[in-house]
N, C-alpha and C positions, 0 to 999 in steps of 0.2 A: 488121325487128326485132320482137321480141315484148315483152310487158309486163314480164316478169322482167328482161330486159336493160335496158329503159328505167328500171326502178326502181333497178337496180344503178348505172347511169350517173348517175342523179340523186343518189343517196346519196353518191357519190364526188365530186360536183361542188362547185365553190367556192360556188355559190348555197346549197346545203344547209348547208355549213359556216358561211356567213354568217348564215343563219336560226337555226341552233343557237346560235351565239355571241350573236346579238341577244337570243334568249330567255333565255340564261344571264345576260346583263347586266341585263335587265329584272327577273329574279328576284332578283339580288343587290341591285339598286337598291331594289326593294320591301322586301327584308329590312332594309336599312340605314334606310329610311324608317320602318318599323315600330319598330325599336329606338329611333330618335330620338323617336318619339311616346311610347313607353313611358317613356323617361327624362324627357321634358318633362312628362308627366303626374305622375310621382313628384315632380318638383321643384315643380310647381304645387300638389300636395296638401300638401307640406311648407310652402310659402309661405302657403297659405291658412290652415292650422292655426296657423302662427306669427303671422299677422296677427290671427286671432281671439283669440289669447291674449297679444298684445303687452303690454297693460297689466299682465297678471298677471306676466309675465316681468320687465319693466323698470320698470313704474310710471311715473307722471308726477309729478315732485316739484318742490317749490319750494326751491331752494338759493340764494337771493339773496346769502347771505354768501360763497358760493363764486365770486362774480363771473360768474354764469351769463349766458346769452344769452336771447333771446326775451323781453325786458322783465322780467328778473329770474328767468326760468325757465331752468334748465339742461337741456341735452339729456339724455335718459335714459341710463343705463349701457348701453354697447354689448354687452359680453360679461361681465357679472357684476353684483355688487351689494355693498353694504355694509349692515351692520345688526347688531342685537343678537339673539342666539339666544333664541327664546321656547319652542321645543320641539325635543326630540331623540328621534327614533325611527329609529335607524340602519338603513339607510344614508341616511335622509332627515333633513334639518334644516329647520326653519322659522325664518326670520329676519323681523324687522320693521325696515324702513328708517326714515329720518327722517320720511317722509310717512305713517307708520303703515301702509304697504303690506306685507302679508305675502307672502313669497316662499318657494317650496319649492326647496330645494337637494338634489340627489341626488348622493351620493358613489359612486364606483366603486373598484375595486381600484387603479386608477392615480391616484387623487386624492392629491395631496401636501398634507399639513397641516403648517404651520410656526407656531411661536410665537417671535417675534423671529427669531433665526437658527437655532433648534433645530428639528429635525423631530420631530413628536409624532404620537401615534396618535389615531384617531377617538374612542377612549374618554376622551381627555383634554379633549374639548370639554364645556363646561358651559353650562347655561341661564344667560343673563345675559352671556356672553362677547360682546365686540364683534368681528366678523369682517369681513374683506374676501374676497370670493369672485370668482375668475376662472374662467370656463367658457364653455360654449356652450349656448344655449337649445335646447329641443326643441319639438316641435309640441304638447305637452301643457301648456305653460306652466311648465315646470320649468327650472331651470338645472343642467346637468350639470357639476359642479365638477371643474376640473383642478387648481386650487390654492386652498386655504383658508389664510388667514393670520390668526391670532389677534393682535389689536392691543390696545395699552393702552386703557383706558377713555377715550374722548375727552372725557367730561364732567370728568374729573380733570385732563386736559391743558389744558382751556379755563378752569379755575378756577371751574367751576360745581359745584353739589352733584350727587350721583349721582341725586337724585330729579328734577332738571330735565332736560327734553329739550332737545337742541341743535336750534335752528331755523335 
């Protein structure tokens, strides 16, 4: 037998097919591993940014009248906030919550704005309006609003003057 015949026999053998299959499996496994590392890195970067800006997003407030936990402290809002609008620069709104923490709310084209049961436009929002915002935090410390509901002034509902803050 000569070298060319030996090579042809080897390339047609089951051993060669098994080697090629093994190499293909290793390449696919390596690719999947790299994709997993990439996804994990992106999730870690988001989590790190969210952690660094957690108090900007949610604040830590004292709502003992709400029957909170942790010795009179209520857990922070998970996916939103409540407060009075102090500045409007569409599509951004800055609100101040009961603990005087300012929060930046970002509206998108998908943000639904309601006043009681009526749907209203972003141009209907006014400085001084009390709003409830439901949305998702981003890594920059903002809340991306999915729903904004304009509520009646809570100081009027509680029988206090509008100059007094509710504690």
